[in-house]
VOGU-3710 file (C-alpha; in Angstrom, 3 decimals, decimal comma):
1> xxxxxxxxxx> 0,000/0,000/0,000  1,274/3,479/-0,828  2,867/5,212/2,116  3,672/1,968/4,045  7,286/1,288/4,969  8,867/-2,133/4,440  10,576/-2,031/7,846  9,531/-0,479/11,133  11,402/2,614/12,215  14,470/2,434/14,449
11> xxxxxxxxxx> 12,419/3,799/17,320  9,782/1,089/16,856  12,438/-1,657/16,669  14,174/-0,360/19,782  10,930/-0,320/21,753  10,115/-3,855/20,548  13,601/-5,056/21,570  13,274/-3,605/25,056  9,862/-5,238/25,562  11,150/-8,587/24,325
21> xxxxxxxxxx> 14,193/-8,458/26,605  12,026/-7,506/29,569  9,670/-10,455/28,954  12,621/-12,839/28,526  14,211/-11,639/31,738  10,974/-12,104/33,700  10,609/-15,658/32,357  14,273/-16,398/33,171  13,933/-15,209/36,753  10,690/-17,167/37,181
31> xxxxxxxxxx> 12,234/-20,383/35,824  15,688/-20,221/37,434  15,152/-18,133/40,530  18,334/-16,205/39,631  18,174/-12,406/39,354  21,369/-11,934/37,368  22,280/-14,217/34,450  25,541/-16,097/34,899  27,778/-17,974/32,483  26,149/-21,262/33,482
41> xxxxxxxxxx> 24,084/-23,515/31,284  20,805/-22,165/32,705  21,545/-18,740/31,114  22,472/-19,950/27,634  18,874/-19,868/26,265  18,497/-16,304/27,550  21,773/-15,206/25,921  20,722/-16,931/22,683  17,423/-15,046/22,775  19,247/-11,777/23,414
51> xxxxxxxxxx> 21,541/-12,386/20,430  18,590/-13,355/18,226  16,589/-10,247/19,044  19,543/-7,837/18,817  20,576/-9,112/15,405  17,063/-9,413/13,970  15,737/-6,090/15,260  18,707/-3,719/15,110  20,948/-4,983/12,296  18,891/-7,143/9,979
61> xxxxxxxxxx> 17,179/-4,289/8,043  20,590/-3,053/6,799  22,247/-6,479/6,333  22,073/-8,576/3,202  20,941/-12,125/4,139  24,516/-13,567/3,762  25,900/-11,042/6,220  23,043/-11,671/8,623  23,587/-15,444/8,380  27,360/-15,006/8,838
71> xxxxxxxxxx> 26,852/-13,047/12,056  24,315/-15,541/13,381  26,531/-18,510/12,500  29,625/-17,111/14,221  27,634/-16,113/17,304  25,953/-19,562/17,530  29,283/-21,409/17,234  30,699/-19,269/20,023  27,761/-20,143/22,273  27,812/-23,876/21,468
81> xxxxxxxxxx> 31,547/-24,394/21,952  31,671/-22,565/25,279  28,743/-24,473/26,844  29,669/-26,659/29,815  27,653/-29,912/29,686  29,502/-31,676/32,570  26,876/-30,978/35,258  24,108/-32,636/33,184  22,931/-35,898/34,703  20,684/-37,198/31,931
91> xxxxxxxxxx> 20,928/-37,026/28,126  24,501/-35,609/28,321  25,695/-37,697/25,354  22,666/-36,914/23,231  22,922/-33,230/23,962  26,652/-33,220/23,238  26,032/-34,908/19,868  23,340/-32,300/19,170  25,820/-29,524/20,021  28,496/-30,722/17,577
101> xxxxxxxxxx> 26,002/-31,393/14,832  24,810/-27,812/15,305  28,425/-26,572/15,244  28,960/-28,361/11,948  25,723/-26,896/10,573  26,844/-23,405/11,621  30,213/-23,888/9,908  28,432/-24,866/6,691  26,155/-21,801/6,931  29,163/-19,559/7,640
111> xxxxxxxxxx> 31,143/-20,858/4,651  28,057/-20,602/2,412  27,545/-17,007/3,588  31,143/-16,093/2,729  30,800/-17,678/-0,712  27,545/-15,799/-1,315  29,136/-12,500/-0,331  32,124/-12,976/-2,643  29,941/-14,042/-5,539  27,544/-11,154/-4,921
121> xxxxxxxxxx> 30,354/-8,600/-4,924  31,721/-9,963/-8,210  28,427/-10,360/-10,052  25,160/-9,703/-8,269  23,145/-10,800/-11,305  24,815/-14,208/-11,841  22,978/-17,484/-11,241  25,490/-18,814/-8,670  25,335/-15,617/-6,672  21,558/-15,705/-6,617
131> xxxxxxxxxx> 21,553/-19,404/-5,554  24,012/-18,837/-2,708  22,026/-15,759/-1,698  18,810/-17,780/-1,523  20,374/-20,687/0,403  21,878/-18,467/3,108  18,627/-16,519/3,466  16,764/-19,821/4,058  19,191/-21,871/6,174  20,951/-19,042/7,981
141> xxxxxxxxxx> 17,952/-17,624/9,824  18,497/-16,781/13,463  15,448/-18,776/14,557  17,099/-21,983/13,231  20,633/-21,350/14,454  19,830/-20,151/17,993  17,189/-22,808/18,686  19,745/-25,631/19,174  21,760/-23,941/21,983  18,485/-22,818/23,560
151> xxxxxxxxxx> 17,072/-26,412/23,573  20,355/-27,788/24,979  20,266/-25,116/27,708  16,617/-25,738/28,632  16,814/-29,567/28,648  20,239/-29,737/30,296  19,779/-27,084/32,993  16,118/-27,565/33,925  15,670/-31,375/33,476  14,916/-31,677/37,152
161> xxxxxxxxxx> 11,445/-30,252/36,408  9,648/-31,597/33,371  7,022/-28,843/33,672  9,702/-26,147/33,526  11,324/-27,761/30,504  7,956/-27,991/28,745  6,967/-24,380/29,464  10,398/-22,975/28,519  10,471/-25,001/25,290  6,940/-23,903/24,395
171> xxxxxxxxxx> 7,798/-20,326/25,293  10,895/-20,437/23,055  9,037/-21,867/20,112  6,153/-19,381/20,564  8,456/-16,374/20,862  10,779/-17,277/17,981  8,115/-18,453/15,568  5,147/-16,155/16,190  7,101/-13,178/17,566  4,080/-11,714/19,363
181> xxxxxxxxxx> 5,654/-8,407/20,369  6,801/-7,719/16,821  3,400/-8,665/15,433  1,642/-6,348/17,878  4,079/-3,525/17,033  3,528/-4,113/13,307  -0,237/-4,113/13,768  0,017/-0,805/15,670  2,222/0,682/12,963  -0,092/-0,376/10,154
191> xxxxxxxxxx> -3,099/0,935/12,056  -1,408/4,315/12,391  -0,547/4,291/8,696  -4,129/3,404/7,818  -5,330/6,312/9,949  -2,981/8,711/8,229  -3,986/7,437/4,816  -7,605/7,852/5,781  -6,887/11,381/7,032  -5,057/12,217/3,820
201> xxxxxxxxxx> -7,682/10,720/1,547  -8,863/14,270/0,774  -5,294/15,463/0,173  -4,686/16,879/-3,284  -0,905/16,973/-2,917  2,105/17,474/-0,693  4,183/20,530/0,134  7,238/20,602/-2,096  8,778/23,938/-1,088  8,052/27,004/1,016
211> xxxxxxxxxx> 9,427/30,373/-0,122  9,774/32,636/2,876  7,618/34,068/4,182  4,325/33,061/2,575  4,638/31,440/-0,871  4,042/27,693/-0,901  4,662/25,205/-3,714  2,491/22,061/-3,773  3,203/18,910/-5,776  -0,276/17,834/-6,808
221> xxxxxxxxxx> -1,570/14,284/-6,876  -2,562/12,833/-10,238  -5,945/14,191/-11,276  -6,009/16,953/-8,635  -6,766/20,521/-9,694  -5,376/23,846/-8,490  -7,796/26,508/-9,650  -6,709/30,114/-9,110  -8,469/32,007/-6,299  -9,576/28,794/-4,532
231> xxxxxxxxxx> -8,836/28,228/-0,861  -6,861/25,274/0,522  -5,460/24,121/3,863  -1,801/23,112/4,163  -0,396/21,142/7,107  3,005/22,695/7,726  6,050/20,639/8,786  6,121/22,415/12,161  2,630/21,158/13,049  0,738/24,358/12,215
241> xxxxxxxxxx> -1,872/24,569/9,484  -2,411/27,482/7,135  -5,034/28,616/4,668  -3,563/28,832/1,162  -4,960/31,010/-1,635  -4,235/29,332/-4,998  -2,388/31,552/-7,489  -1,283/29,473/-10,494  0,045/26,033/-11,497  2,841/24,816/-13,745
251> xxxxxxxxxx> 3,858/21,477/-15,284  7,127/19,950/-14,081  7,914/16,720/-15,918  5,062/14,335/-15,125  3,932/16,383/-12,103  1,965/19,576/-11,658  3,202/22,160/-9,155  0,677/24,561/-7,645  1,789/27,900/-6,227  -0,226/29,502/-3,466
261> xxxxxxxxxx> -0,160/32,321/-0,946  -0,448/31,545/2,770  -3,060/33,994/3,989  -3,881/32,951/7,570  -3,420/30,271/10,202  -6,083/27,611/10,782  -7,683/27,848/14,220  -9,540/24,514/14,095  -7,065/22,057/12,617  -8,154/19,414/10,135
271> xxxxxxxxxx> -7,106/15,728/10,450  -4,389/16,238/7,841  -0,891/14,692/7,993  2,075/17,060/8,035  3,103/18,120/4,549  -0,301/17,473/2,934  -2,685/19,984/1,338  -6,430/19,669/0,899  -9,188/21,797/-0,631  -11,149/23,954/1,775
281> xxxxxxxxxx> -12,775/26,480/-0,513  -15,364/28,889/0,771  -16,196/31,930/-1,375  -17,086/34,077/1,615  -13,993/33,025/3,567  -11,721/33,566/0,556  -13,162/37,042/0,022  -12,671/37,741/3,720  -9,000/36,803/3,544  -8,425/39,024/0,509
291> xxxxxxxxxx> -10,206/41,862/2,287  -8,010/41,301/5,343  -4,821/41,342/3,272  -5,783/44,372/1,184  -7,855/46,356/3,658  -10,514/46,857/0,970  -13,590/44,971/-0,218  -13,879/43,531/-3,693  -10,281/44,046/-4,839  -8,432/41,497/-6,940
301> xxxxxxxxxx> -5,093/39,919/-6,019  -2,940/40,296/-9,135  0,599/39,341/-8,082  3,342/39,362/-5,481  6,649/41,191/-5,172  9,839/39,540/-6,384  13,553/40,188/-6,102  15,344/43,416/-7,112  12,527/45,729/-5,999  13,559/49,110/-4,624
311> xxxxxxxxxx> 11,857/51,853/-2,637  11,072/53,772/-5,816  10,419/50,908/-8,235  8,580/47,683/-7,497  8,979/44,417/-9,426  6,183/41,874/-9,181  5,129/38,618/-10,779  1,672/38,577/-12,306  -0,510/35,751/-11,000  -3,910/36,871/-12,231
321> xxxxxxxxxx> -5,425/37,258/-15,673  -6,521/40,731/-14,683  -6,517/43,234/-17,557  -3,377/45,126/-16,585  -1,864/47,818/-18,782  0,731/50,544/-18,743  -0,285/53,320/-16,364  -2,610/51,171/-14,247  -2,302/51,512/-10,489  -1,819/48,666/-8,031
331> xxxxxxxxxx> -1,253/48,797/-4,300  0,374/46,855/-1,486  -0,645/46,789/2,168  2,451/47,727/4,182  2,232/48,135/7,952  -1,496/48,731/7,731  -1,227/51,404/5,019  -2,025/51,269/1,299  1,031/52,153/-0,779  0,230/52,786/-4,443
341> xxxxxxxxxx> 2,384/51,990/-7,471  1,889/52,795/-11,153  2,829/50,285/-13,847  5,621/51,559/-16,079  6,755/48,492/-17,972  6,560/44,689/-18,130  8,630/41,874/-19,530  8,304/38,154/-20,059  10,379/35,851/-17,861  10,906/32,175/-17,120
351> xxxxxxxxxx> 10,613/30,644/-13,690  12,539/27,352/-13,523  11,130/25,621/-10,476  12,525/22,140/-11,065  12,475/20,936/-14,638  10,216/22,722/-17,096  10,372/26,549/-17,006  7,126/28,468/-16,588  6,491/31,615/-18,589  5,324/34,610/-16,597
361> xxxxxxxxxx> 5,204/38,402/-16,655  7,454/40,511/-14,454  6,053/44,017/-14,100  7,858/47,181/-13,003  5,805/49,791/-11,188  6,929/53,157/-9,841  5,929/54,214/-6,371  3,232/56,873/-6,104  3,148/56,517/-2,327  0,432/57,011/0,248
371> xxxxxxxxxx> -2,754/58,840/-0,680  -4,884/61,225/1,319  -7,749/63,488/0,336  -5,828/66,542/1,563  -2,259/65,900/0,324  -2,742/63,547/-2,615  0,147/61,153/-3,203  3,068/61,412/-0,787  6,269/59,376/-0,732  6,469/56,204/1,363
381> xxxxxxxxxx> 9,961/55,694/2,879  10,275/51,912/2,521  9,442/48,961/0,280  7,306/45,831/0,772  8,859/42,506/1,752  9,429/39,680/-0,709  6,232/37,893/-1,778  3,994/40,686/-0,498  0,596/40,377/-2,244  -0,411/43,169/-4,624
391> xxxxxxxxxx> -3,924/44,203/-5,573  -5,557/45,963/-8,507  -7,022/49,336/-7,626  -10,722/49,628/-8,327  -13,147/52,531/-8,153  -13,897/53,548/-4,607  -10,667/52,250/-3,053  -9,291/55,788/-2,910  -11,649/58,471/-1,563  -12,336/61,511/-3,705
401> xxxxxxxxxx> -9,838/64,329/-3,079  -10,757/67,598/-1,469  -10,538/70,435/-4,005  -9,838/73,925/-2,726  -11,030/77,182/-4,255  -7,706/77,698/-6,032  -7,414/74,090/-7,202  -8,826/71,889/-9,954  -8,591/68,296/-11,153  -6,003/68,170/-13,903
411> xxxxxxxxxx> -6,435/64,484/-14,776  -7,208/61,003/-13,535  -4,984/57,991/-13,040  -5,734/55,437/-15,806  -8,011/52,505/-14,857  -9,153/54,281/-11,681  -11,320/57,127/-10,501  -8,359/58,687/-8,681  -8,190/62,346/-9,581  -4,975/64,352/-9,230
421> xxxxxxxxxx> -5,344/67,932/-8,099  -3,337/70,907/-9,344  -3,016/74,293/-7,728  -3,517/77,198/-10,105  -1,345/79,394/-7,881  1,560/76,936/-8,056  1,124/76,497/-11,810  1,412/80,244/-12,266  4,014/81,089/-9,650  6,576/78,381/-10,358
431> xxxxxxxxxx> 6,260/78,170/-14,170  4,781/75,244/-16,079  5,695/73,468/-19,313  3,132/71,639/-21,463  4,991/69,480/-23,960  3,986/67,048/-26,702  3,604/66,464/-30,398  0,578/67,648/-32,330  -2,714/65,832/-31,873  -2,079/64,330/-28,422
441> xxxxxxxxxx> -4,158/66,804/-26,386  -1,473/69,334/-25,484  -3,446/72,396/-26,557  -6,658/71,096/-24,953  -4,860/70,826/-21,620  -3,354/74,297/-21,996  -6,745/75,817/-22,822  -8,284/74,182/-19,759  -5,508/75,577/-17,567  -6,172/79,021/-19,023
451> xxxxxxxxxx> -9,878/78,692/-18,271  -9,146/77,613/-14,696  -6,834/80,578/-14,263  -9,347/83,065/-15,657  -12,057/81,573/-13,459  -9,878/82,448/-10,445  -9,236/85,978/-11,701  -5,669/85,450/-12,797  -4,633/87,873/-15,547  -3,702/85,650/-18,491
461> xxxxxxxxxx> -1,694/87,055/-21,395  -1,463/84,580/-24,272  1,102/84,900/-27,036  -0,510/82,909/-29,843  0,591/82,957/-33,452  -1,639/80,025/-34,454  -4,951/81,939/-34,396  -6,554/79,100/-32,456  -6,979/80,844/-29,112  -9,195/83,610/-30,562
471> xxxxxxxxxx> -11,837/81,095/-31,602  -11,541/78,582/-28,763  -11,538/81,148/-25,935  -14,049/83,606/-27,355  -16,524/82,850/-24,565  -14,079/84,366/-22,035  -14,454/87,798/-23,665  -10,753/88,268/-24,407  -9,031/91,484/-25,443  -6,545/91,560/-28,317
481> xxxxxxxxxx> -3,724/94,007/-27,669  -1,626/94,502/-30,805  -0,016/97,242/-32,874  -1,887/98,619/-35,856  -1,172/96,774/-39,115  0,680/99,751/-40,532  2,805/99,949/-37,363  3,747/96,307/-37,706  4,623/96,808/-41,348  6,688/99,899/-40,512
491> xxxxxxxxxx> 8,638/98,015/-37,814  9,241/95,146/-40,229  10,599/97,590/-42,816  12,887/99,311/-40,303  14,303/95,984/-39,115  14,971/95,000/-42,723  16,690/98,344/-43,350  19,032/97,794/-40,381  19,844/94,332/-41,639  20,584/95,440/-45,211
501> xxxxxxxxxx> 21,986/98,921/-44,536  25,554/100,142/-44,813  28,257/99,306/-42,264  26,904/99,728/-38,722  23,656/101,097/-40,222  23,688/104,125/-37,939  20,858/106,060/-39,541  18,723/102,953/-39,929  19,149/102,076/-36,253  18,084/105,572/-35,202
511> xxxxxxxxxx> 14,958/105,238/-37,287  14,302/101,808/-35,788  14,719/103,137/-32,251  12,222/105,897/-32,920  9,636/103,388/-34,130  10,286/101,023/-31,191  9,972/103,850/-28,650  6,648/104,866/-30,146  5,414/101,294/-30,035  6,632/100,869/-26,456
521> xxxxxxxxxx> 4,531/103,798/-25,256  1,453/102,397/-26,989  2,186/98,882/-25,717  2,426/100,066/-22,125  -0,951/101,769/-22,426  -2,588/98,587/-23,742  -0,949/96,370/-21,123  -1,782/98,697/-18,238  -5,384/98,995/-19,353  -5,736/95,203/-19,504
531> xxxxxxxxxx> -4,068/94,435/-16,177  -5,884/97,165/-14,282  -9,308/96,359/-15,734  -11,642/94,651/-13,252  -13,716/92,809/-15,845  -11,084/91,544/-18,264  -8,838/88,576/-17,402  -7,741/87,254/-20,775  -5,613/88,966/-23,417  -4,531/87,285/-26,633
541> xxxxxxxxxx> -1,561/88,709/-28,512  -1,461/87,515/-32,123  0,286/88,733/-35,265  -1,368/86,870/-38,079  -0,263/89,405/-40,742  3,417/89,358/-39,795  5,520/86,394/-40,855  8,964/87,862/-40,177  10,506/86,158/-37,129  12,561/89,182/-36,069
551> xxxxxxxxxx> 9,529/91,450/-36,119  7,466/88,919/-34,201  10,133/88,517/-31,528  10,618/92,296/-31,171  6,899/92,957/-30,730  6,574/90,056/-28,294  9,471/91,471/-26,263  7,757/94,876/-26,140  4,546/93,483/-24,679  6,272/91,179/-22,211
561> xxxxxxxxxx> 8,570/94,004/-21,112  5,546/96,200/-20,500  3,923/93,484/-18,396  7,151/93,098/-16,445  7,458/96,842/-15,914  3,930/96,995/-14,499  4,634/94,004/-12,254  7,782/95,625/-10,861  5,936/98,846/-10,166  2,940/97,081/-8,559
571> xxxxxxxxxx> 4,738/94,201/-6,905  2,328/91,207/-6,669  -0,730/93,434/-6,927  -2,010/91,088/-9,617  -1,310/87,470/-10,422  -0,288/87,269/-14,071  0,289/84,228/-16,260  2,146/84,505/-19,551  1,147/81,773/-21,998  3,681/81,128/-24,760
581> xxxxxxxxxx> 2,022/78,978/-27,430  4,523/77,449/-29,875  7,229/78,558/-27,448  10,035/77,410/-29,753  9,247/80,443/-31,947  9,215/82,884/-29,002  12,008/81,677/-26,710  14,104/79,471/-29,022  17,420/77,913/-28,210  19,655/80,626/-29,707
591> xxxxxxxxxx> 22,793/78,506/-29,857  23,191/77,344/-33,436  19,959/79,089/-34,566  21,763/81,589/-36,841  20,304/84,726/-35,164  22,238/87,978/-35,361  23,309/89,862/-32,274  20,211/92,064/-32,056  17,831/89,095/-32,382  19,776/87,108/-29,787
601> xxxxxxxxxx> 19,455/90,101/-27,442  15,685/90,144/-27,934  15,411/86,402/-27,222  17,595/86,758/-24,135  15,451/89,678/-22,996  12,281/87,558/-23,268  14,043/84,828/-21,308  15,050/87,263/-18,560  11,494/88,479/-18,267  10,270/84,927/-17,867
611> xxxxxxxxxx> 12,924/84,070/-15,311  12,550/87,206/-13,194  8,780/87,348/-13,351  8,265/84,936/-10,440  9,518/87,528/-7,968  6,761/89,883/-9,070  3,857/87,464/-9,414  4,339/86,800/-13,149  4,277/83,119/-14,084  4,958/81,279/-17,284
621> xxxxxxxxxx> 3,057/78,585/-19,183  5,318/77,234/-21,928  3,593/75,183/-24,645  5,614/73,515/-27,361  5,798/70,440/-29,556  9,516/70,851/-30,180  11,207/70,720/-26,817  14,640/70,457/-28,371  14,278/73,945/-29,939  13,066/75,767/-26,810
631> xxxxxxxxxx> 15,529/77,665/-24,638  16,778/75,213/-22,018  17,289/78,162/-19,709  13,527/78,689/-19,746  12,620/75,010/-19,442  15,012/74,478/-16,570  13,127/77,117/-14,562  9,797/75,311/-14,934  8,870/73,451/-11,764  5,883/71,618/-13,230
641> xxxxxxxxxx> 5,992/69,489/-16,394  2,965/68,079/-18,209  4,416/65,920/-20,977  2,430/64,290/-23,766  3,953/61,966/-26,335  7,358/62,992/-27,707  9,614/60,956/-29,945  12,764/62,991/-30,636  15,773/61,826/-28,650  16,975/65,342/-27,772
651> xxxxxxxxxx> 13,725/66,091/-25,949  13,753/62,714/-24,210  17,356/63,186/-23,091  16,460/66,531/-21,550  13,403/65,090/-19,799  15,496/62,393/-18,106  16,676/65,192/-15,813  13,024/65,904/-14,951  11,662/62,371/-14,641  13,480/59,104/-14,053
661> xxxxxxxxxx> 14,840/57,212/-17,048  12,090/54,615/-16,576  9,387/57,276/-16,686  10,991/58,893/-19,718  10,770/55,612/-21,628  6,986/55,861/-21,253  6,726/59,150/-23,132  6,925/57,910/-26,762  4,173/55,350/-26,039  1,668/57,737/-24,466
671> xxxxxxxxxx> -1,744/57,731/-26,088  -4,040/60,598/-26,914  -4,987/62,685/-23,849  -2,390/60,841/-21,732  0,449/62,797/-20,172  3,210/62,377/-17,632  2,914/64,915/-14,836  5,390/65,984/-12,181  6,082/69,120/-10,246  5,314/71,470/-7,440
681> xxxxxxxxxx> 1,800/72,325/-8,637  0,533/68,755/-8,305  -0,620/66,773/-5,300  1,875/64,037/-6,133  5,437/63,907/-4,895  6,542/61,499/-7,632  5,959/61,493/-11,408  2,528/60,176/-12,315  0,849/59,157/-15,553  -2,538/60,825/-16,006
691> xxxxxxxxxx> -5,303/60,778/-18,554  -7,979/63,282/-19,426  -11,390/62,141/-20,692  -12,374/62,564/-24,289  -14,663/65,570/-24,658  -16,837/65,547/-27,809  -17,517/69,275/-27,410  -13,805/70,030/-27,706  -13,552/67,910/-30,825  -16,473/69,801/-32,367
701> xxxxxxxxxx> -14,827/73,105/-31,455  -11,573/71,996/-33,075  -13,374/70,878/-36,245  -15,293/74,153/-36,359  -11,994/76,041/-36,089  -10,576/74,089/-39,012  -13,676/75,068/-41,005  -13,093/78,745/-40,144  -9,474/78,536/-41,301  -10,531/76,887/-44,559
711> xxxxxxxxxx> -13,102/79,636/-45,231  -10,520/82,298/-44,425  -7,976/80,710/-46,750  -10,605/80,505/-49,505  -11,453/84,180/-49,027  -7,801/85,168/-49,311  -7,461/83,172/-52,515  -10,527/84,865/-54,000  -9,156/88,291/-53,057  -5,794/87,554/-54,691
721> xxxx> -7,499/86,347/-57,842  -9,659/89,488/-57,977  -6,584/91,676/-57,486  -4,927/90,021/-60,436
//
């Protein structure tokens, strides 16, 4: 029967030996009246019994039959030769003949045992070896060899009492043939084995390995199943029992190995042998354990932490078929607190348990930290232990954040209802960059920030050469400060004259200065009127008729300088946000751009205004799709970055100094309306991937704007044709 041992254990044999010796000693004392055995003939049967039981119980399981017979033969010869038969009154001759016949028999058995051993060592599969092996196992048994000296001892020493001789002879035969103590011990052992087999009849497998502290590997019995999310009970080697939550299974050769998570100890132990595992599934109990581990109802266990995790980046093995994706948020329960992580990347891996490797997914997730309604995500100073269970975040796990009067929700974490809050004051005061290629939602985000700022009475001055802001923000009743068309054309002509004039262009520069001074006075009036107005909070500066870059930059510098002059004079009297749409055309990277000295001075002047504005309540919102071409001096002063998809390596290399390299690798793969956010304005102390919902109204507005541009272009074409 499976699970039964061929031989009793050493402990069982030792106990049996002690009981046998005790019974033999009691019988000896009763028959002889002697308390201590002597070397006389009356003790020989007792010594023979001792030798028989010692050899058969303690050495026989490890001896081959020839070695067992050799030991018995030598021991029997020693007993027979040393017996003193002189005191025997009757049957001395017969007993002496019996002794020497037995000695001869023992010599034959001894020689046969030696032959069998030599033959066995040379060729254990040969016919002669097998024959000698069989003969010694039959004729060299201890019951045969030790019976002769025992009979001689009983008949010779106790012949004065026929009753004693009869009882001792019967006792010897009974004890050596039936072996009652051994039979009782064997019956007890088999009964215990039967009990264990009955207890383990519901066992589906045995524990193969335990990975500290709570991952268990179970080698399943043939036909047993290990369904994920089912509950089992495992009897640990130390005597404790534990509930096990099934995770996954893998094939190893002809076996199936189930992997599970120990979730709790068993208070009322099952009759299960140590090392065995049985099914104990209860939907309500399983849900209760998951709730206890996660601290939340209805969440799904999706994996457990593995090696090489750090405080900032977690690595975990996926155990669930849950629909995970880049940007999704999972959490671990650490010291009674929920610590959140956002998935950045994943890779396939092989787990070689024993023989056949198992394919799995190893996911990397960046720490977001603890979450509160007041502070958002804050850093957690440590990492979870190995094999810590991880759970998918569902709606309702994180309470809705508190939004202050000067705050708004800038986006949600993908796959959750977790909103991330931004402070409009921090966005303005510490400068913000909105980056990304065309069509990914960059402008939509910037327009929403502008609306939030206007709603909170921030003076917003937009520099927009695309013409889009006029249409999209018309409901905010914007003003449009700008020079007259003829003034713009005059400035463009004067700049061209300086560029093409004679050496040093002295007269041309004087004429240019006169025009610029006149424009500066007019610009200051427009800027002051806008900033000091109590009912106007949005100004849009656009130069649709001017295509010359130098003219555009000079006019932009005039307006920004006027704003800065007002801010210096009225320190922090108003909160002002400068929005630079297509910032690479307004504050470009001058190195290698081919600008002359005067143009480089203008660009540097705009940069100085942006950098110094913070001291006077003037903030910057930089919007660009070409990060590589924007002044790095400006970008380096931005404390909040909202980055949509970018693919050029120069931009990505720069952003590695803003985000981690792992976060930066996300950027080219971001989808529409997804962006990576990090900075002082956000309620998140680490970079976080956010997503904004698709708004059909914004799409309609964008399509309507395209229609306006098409009509305008058609009108221009008609006018040109008429002029011709």
